[in-house]
MIPA-484003 format. One record per residue (C-alpha): residue in one letter; x, y, z. Coordinates in pm, whole numbers, plus 50000, padded with zeros to 5 digits. Layout:
N
SITE  residuo      u      v      w
SITE        A      X      Y      Z
...
REM end
This chain:
122
SITE  residuo      u      v      w
SITE        M  50012  50002  49995
SITE        S  50151  50344  49896
SITE        L  50177  50643  50159
SITE        S  49939  50826  49903
SITE        L  49672  50573  49949
SITE        L  49717  50542  50300
SITE        T  49668  50923  50314
SITE        T  49348  50900  50128
SITE        I  49222  50631  50365
SITE        C  49303  50850  50648
SITE        G  49105  51138  50488
SITE        G  48799  50906  50432
SITE        I  48822  50804  50797
SITE        T  48839  51195  50884
SITE        V  48529  51246  50698
SITE        L  48342  50947  50835
SITE        I  48413  51061  51191
SITE        L  48331  51430  51134
SITE        A  48013  51328  50939
SITE        L  47905  51091  51238
SITE        L  47959  51370  51472
SITE        A  47778  51630  51279
SITE        W  47479  51394  51241
SITE        A  47472  51364  51628
SITE        F  47468  51723  51673
SITE        W  47198  51768  51411
SITE        T  46977  51518  51535
SITE        N  47041  51535  51924
SITE        P  47260  51805  52038
SITE        E  47288  51652  52404
SITE        R  47395  51348  52255
SITE        G  47654  51508  52041
SITE        L  47792  51694  52341
SITE        E  47781  51360  52527
SITE        Q  47980  51173  52239
SITE        T  48223  51447  52203
SITE        T  48245  51518  52588
SITE        H  48216  51900  52522
SITE        R  48100  52108  52802
SITE        P  47845  52395  52738
SITE        E  48065  52639  52965
SITE        K  48368  52566  52746
SITE        L  48214  52621  52409
SITE        P  48323  52983  52376
SITE        T  48684  52845  52389
SITE        V  48602  52562  52169
SITE        M  48468  52825  51908
SITE        A  48789  53025  51939
SITE        D  49007  52713  51851
SITE        R  48782  52642  51571
SITE        Y  48779  52978  51441
SITE        T  49174  52970  51458
SITE        A  49178  52623  51297
SITE        F  48963  52741  51010
SITE        S  49180  53070  50963
SITE        V  49483  52863  50913
SITE        L  49316  52633  50664
SITE        A  49202  52947  50474
SITE        L  49554  53086  50491
SITE        V  49689  52757  50354
SITE        F  49425  52707  50094
SITE        T  49476  53080  49985
SITE        I  49854  53042  49948
SITE        Y  49812  52724  49775
SITE        G  49607  52888  49527
SITE        D  49415  52594  49376
SITE        L  49072  52729  49247
SITE        N  48902  52379  49327
SITE        V  49020  52377  49674
SITE        L  48927  52768  49706
SITE        I  48579  52677  49574
SITE        A  48539  52417  49824
SITE        L  48639  52652  50112
SITE        F  48393  52920  49989
SITE        A  48111  52667  49954
SITE        V  48175  52541  50320
SITE        C  48207  52908  50446
SITE        A  47891  52987  50286
SITE        F  47704  52703  50409
SITE        M  47828  52784  50767
SITE        G  47722  53138  50736
SITE        F  47378  53084  50604
SITE        A  47341  52766  50842
SITE        D  47432  52985  51154
SITE        G  47214  53278  51030
SITE        L  46907  53048  50979
SITE        I  46952  52870  51340
SITE        Y  46969  53224  51503
SITE        A  46708  53378  51307
SITE        R  46464  53086  51389
SITE        A  46544  53137  51740
SITE        G  46457  53503  51745
SITE        H  46817  53614  51779
SITE        P  47030  53864  51561
SITE        H  47141  53674  51266
SITE        M  47272  53930  51001
SITE        K  47658  53900  51096
SITE        H  47615  53509  51003
SITE        T  47402  53573  50700
SITE        I  47622  53844  50570
SITE        S  47898  53606  50602
SITE        G  47695  53356  50394
SITE        V  47635  53607  50127
SITE        L  48003  53723  50103
SITE        S  48117  53366  50090
SITE        T  47877  53305  49814
SITE        V  47994  53596  49621
SITE        A  48362  53462  49667
SITE        L  48236  53115  49567
SITE        G  48085  53278  49223
SITE        I  48414  53452  49166
SITE        A  48609  53133  49216
SITE        V  48380  52930  49006
SITE        S  48383  53204  48734
SITE        A  48771  53198  48741
SITE        R  48771  52828  48720
SITE        L  48530  52817  48415
SITE        T  48737  53104  48256
SITE        E  49056  52906  48325
SITE        G  48913  52591  48189
SITE        A  48815  52765  47858
SITE        S  49149  52893  47808
REM end
């Protein structure tokens, strides 16, 4: 087995684990907290490390400069912005910062997709 294949398998396992945890939180947040052993009082600190990690990923992806990777990044950011905005709006809380994040990410996604299509036509 090559190291490249092993790396791909590791990626697949990571996807599976993250998807299972996401499903747990979407379907039963209390169960998600229990499975991940997160504590509600520690969530602000957890959010800080998540934003730090996403910032590093965004920096690396931007420096790497692959349009396909940036398209994926902007699509994920748009999803997060709109999903968070919807969650807060449904609960009657302010949501515009999240919703605007989704809009801005969608604009960036559109630019990246246009660049990809233009690059492909050249």
